[in-house]
N, C-alpha and C positions, 0 to 999 in steps of 0.2 A: 502491498500501500505507502508506505513513503517512497521507495523507487518513486510511481506513480504518477505520484502528486510535485516530483523532482522534474519529473519528462513534461506532465503538460503544464506545470510553470514554464520549465522553457521551454515550449512550442510556444506557448500565449506570448514569452518575451521575443522571440524570433518576429512570429506576426506584427507585435509593437512596431518593431524598427521596422522592419520589412515596406509595413503602409506607413506610404508619405504620399495619401490621399488628404489634400485640404478639407478642414473642417470645422464647419461656422460655431463658432464660441454666441455671439450676441449682432445684435445689429440695430443700428435708428434709422427707421425710414423718416424719421422726421426731420431730424437736428443732423446737422454735422458734425464729424465728426475732425481733427485734425491731430490728438495724442491718446496712449492710454500708456497707465503705471500698474502694474502685478504689487501686491505688499509678499511680505514671505507670511503672512498667513492666505496667500494666496484669497486674498481680496485686491476686486479686478476696477481700474474708475477711470471716467473719460473723460477728456475734454474736448472741447466747444467755443470756436471760434465765434465772433462776431461783426465778421469783415466787412458785412454790407449792412451792416446796425441794426437787425433785422431782434426780433426777441427770440432768446436763446437761453436753453441751460444754460451755462457752465462748464463746474465743473459736478459731479455724480458719480453714485458705484452702480457700477454694473451687479444686479441681483441676479442669481439662478434662475428665477423668471421670465429673466430681458428686458424688465422692466428696469427701468433710468432711477434712481434718491438720489436726489439735489445734495448734496455736501458741501459743506460740512450742516446743511441748513441753516434755521435762521434769514435773517435780508441777504446773506451771501448770494445768495441765484436770479436776485428781483429785478435787478439793474435795468432800466428802460430808457432806450437812448432817445425815446419824445418826451420823458420828463424831466428838462430840463438839470438832465445828469445828475440823479439824485445820489448826493452824497456814494460816487466813486471811490472813497478813502477803503469805502468796508465795505467796498458789494465787488465783485466779479466783471470785469469792464468786460475786456476783449482778450479769450487767454491764448497764450500761444502751448503753452509749455507744463508737464505736470511730469514728478518726482519720485518715489518711493522710496523711502533711504534703508535704509539695514536696523532702526531703531526703530519705524512706525512709526515717520512723520510725512505728508506729505506735503510737498514744493510746488505751490503753483504760481508761473510765472502769466505778471497782466500788462500788457500792454498797455495799457488804457487812454489805449486807441477808438475811437470807437469810427463812423463811416468818413470818408475822406478826405484818410490820414490825423483825424482832429482831435488831438489832448485833451482829456477833462479829471487833468489833478487826478488821477489813477492808477498809476503810476506803482508797480506794486509786484515782494515776493513775498507769496501769502507759505507762512506755517503749518500744518492741522495737524493738528496728534489724534495719531489714526484711536490707540486706547478710549479716549471719551468722546473723539469728533469733535473736539473744539478749535478752535482757531490759535493758538498757543502767541504766533508773535508777527505784527505789519512790519515790512521792511519797504517805506519808500522812495518809489528812486523820481519822485514828479521832479524837484531842481534839477534835472538833470535834463525835466526837457521841454526850457530852457531854448535846447540849440534845436532849429530845425529839421524834422524827419531822425528824432530820435525813435528806436524801437529796437526795444526788447523781446528774446527771442527763445534759449533756450538756458536751462542750466546746468550745473553737474554741481555736489556739494561736498565740498574738506572738511576736515576737524573742528578749524569754527571762522572759513570763511568760504561764500559761495559764489561760482564764478558764472557769470553768465556772459553771451554772446548778442550784441547789438549793429542788427542789421536791417539798419533805418543806413546809416551813416559810416558802420565800418569803428565798430572797437570793441573791448572786453569791459564788462562792468563789474567788481567785485567791491562786496559787501561784508563787512565786518558782522560776525553773526551776533557778539559778544553785546559790543558795544555800538550798533547801529550805522557807523558811519559806511558809506559811501562813495565809491571813486571809478572815474571810467580813465582807461588804461589805451595807447595805444589807439591811438581814432588820426585817423591823417595818415597812420604807418604803410606801408605797399603790399603785410602779410594780411592785412585785414582790412585791402580794396577788391572788388574784381578786377579783370583784368579783362581790360580794353584788346582786341574790338572784339570779345567773348558775344556770340548773340547764343541766344535760347529757340528752340524749335519745337514746335510740339504740332505732330503730325503734317509737318514741312512749314510750317510757319510759323513765322515772329514771336513767342511772347511781349508781347507790349502793357507797361504802364496806364496808367488815366489818363498820363501827361498825352499817352502815343507812342511814348519811343520805349526802344527794347526791356525789357526789362531786366533790373540790375538788383544782385541780391549781394551786401559782405557779408561781414564773419557774418557765418551759419551755426556751423556746426560744430563740437566741442565736445570730449571728451579728459575724463582725468584719469594717473593713470593710478594701480589701487591702492601704490603708494602713499598716493597724494601729493606728492612730488613736481608731475610734470603737469604742466594743463597742453592738452591737445586744442586746439583752432581751426580753424580755412572757412575762406570766404565761395559762398557754393558755385557760384559760376568765374573761376581761376585756378592758373599752371599750380599755387603756391603750397 
């Protein structure tokens, strides 16, 4: 009997390894997603952008029955771009990225940007404690929005610092997670710029921005080494 169990387990494992089918875990026929985060306890969260200024969820937990539970609750998912920009500092405005860390926290990158690249003083990094589903801290970056075109994108978390790509102008934003100090580095540096004359095409057509010019995206991708000592970053359209 023991031998049979071992053989069955082996065959099952082999079947799992050999099965490369795509399995639908969840879907959202109403809201657009642009990011997913999986926690160490297998909770799944999704991020929803507001690129067109529409009314949408911003951050939600994907439950086992494929329903969406707004996270963290309260007023955070109630921002309405048509309502005089109601308290954007304490509501999600336009989410670009989410990240779950090993300490059961969910980090949310909010560009604070609504339609037509308009800022509403809500640019921030939000730390959510998933053990009690509450916002533990808000790191505002709105002071950097004075520079036209500034746009937070993605994030990685170190021991005492958060590192974010800024893909509007091209730079790296560093946040001291202890005292909340925010600074921007590598602005106007060649390593954070897109490369001319790079042109992005989709289905044979050049991708254009809202002004009709070829779409450019400076510093966008980033990763932190496992020991937290090296930060890698890269523009989307570049040879760097």
